C-alpha positions as CSV (number, residue, x, y, z in Angstrom):
1,M,-0.7,0.3,-6.3
2,T,1.1,3.0,-4.4
3,V,3.4,2.7,-1.4
4,I,3.6,5.6,1.0
5,T,4.6,6.3,4.5
6,H,1.9,7.1,7.1
7,A,2.9,10.8,6.9
8,F,1.3,11.0,3.5
9,D,-1.9,9.0,4.2
10,A,-4.2,11.9,4.2
11,L,-2.7,13.3,1.0
12,A,-3.0,9.9,-0.7
13,K,-6.7,9.7,0.2
14,S,-7.5,13.1,-1.1
15,E,-5.5,12.5,-4.3
16,K,-7.3,9.2,-5.0
17,E,-10.6,11.1,-4.7
18,A,-9.4,14.0,-6.8
19,F,-8.3,11.7,-9.6
20,G,-11.5,9.6,-9.5
21,A,-9.8,6.5,-8.2
22,P,-11.1,6.0,-4.7
23,D,-10.4,2.3,-4.8
24,H,-6.8,2.6,-5.9
25,P,-4.8,0.4,-3.5
26,V,-2.3,2.0,-1.2
27,L,0.2,0.3,1.1
28,V,1.1,2.5,4.1
29,V,4.4,1.9,5.9
30,Q,6.0,3.5,8.9
31,H,7.6,7.0,8.4
32,P,10.4,8.0,7.8
33,I,12.3,5.8,5.4
34,G,15.1,8.0,4.1
35,T,16.8,8.6,7.4
36,V,16.8,5.1,8.9
37,K,19.5,2.5,8.5
38,L,19.1,-0.3,5.9
39,D,18.5,-3.0,8.5
40,E,15.5,-1.0,9.8
41,V,14.2,-0.5,6.3
42,N,14.5,-4.2,5.7
43,K,12.5,-4.9,8.9
44,R,9.8,-2.6,7.8
45,A,9.7,-4.2,4.4
46,D,9.4,-7.6,5.9
47,A,6.6,-6.4,8.2
48,A,4.7,-4.9,5.2
49,F,5.2,-7.9,2.8
50,D,2.1,-9.9,3.7
51,R,-0.1,-6.8,3.2
52,L,1.6,-6.1,-0.1
53,V,0.7,-9.6,-1.3
54,E,-2.9,-9.2,-0.1
55,I,-3.2,-6.0,-2.1
56,L,-1.8,-7.5,-5.2
57,V,-3.8,-10.7,-5.0
58,E,-7.1,-9.2,-4.0
59,P,-8.2,-8.1,-7.5
60,Q,-7.6,-11.6,-8.8
61,Q,-9.6,-13.1,-6.0
62,R,-12.5,-10.7,-6.7
63,K,-12.3,-11.6,-10.4
64,A,-12.3,-15.3,-9.6
65,A,-15.3,-14.9,-7.3
66,V,-17.3,-13.0,-9.9
67,G,-16.5,-15.6,-12.6
68,S,-17.6,-18.6,-10.4
């Protein structure tokens, strides 16, 4: 899984295709990160957490569905 900011969304999509991994999971968060205060980064991380868990658990859910 790759975590990027929305400024790199188009690049991530083209790179996934170029490397033959169109289904590679990507979590997109608000840009920028490097110039914001730690409290704001923490808020953004909290906001992205549920999606992060979904991305990480999704392959296991698919595997379980196929196995049933």
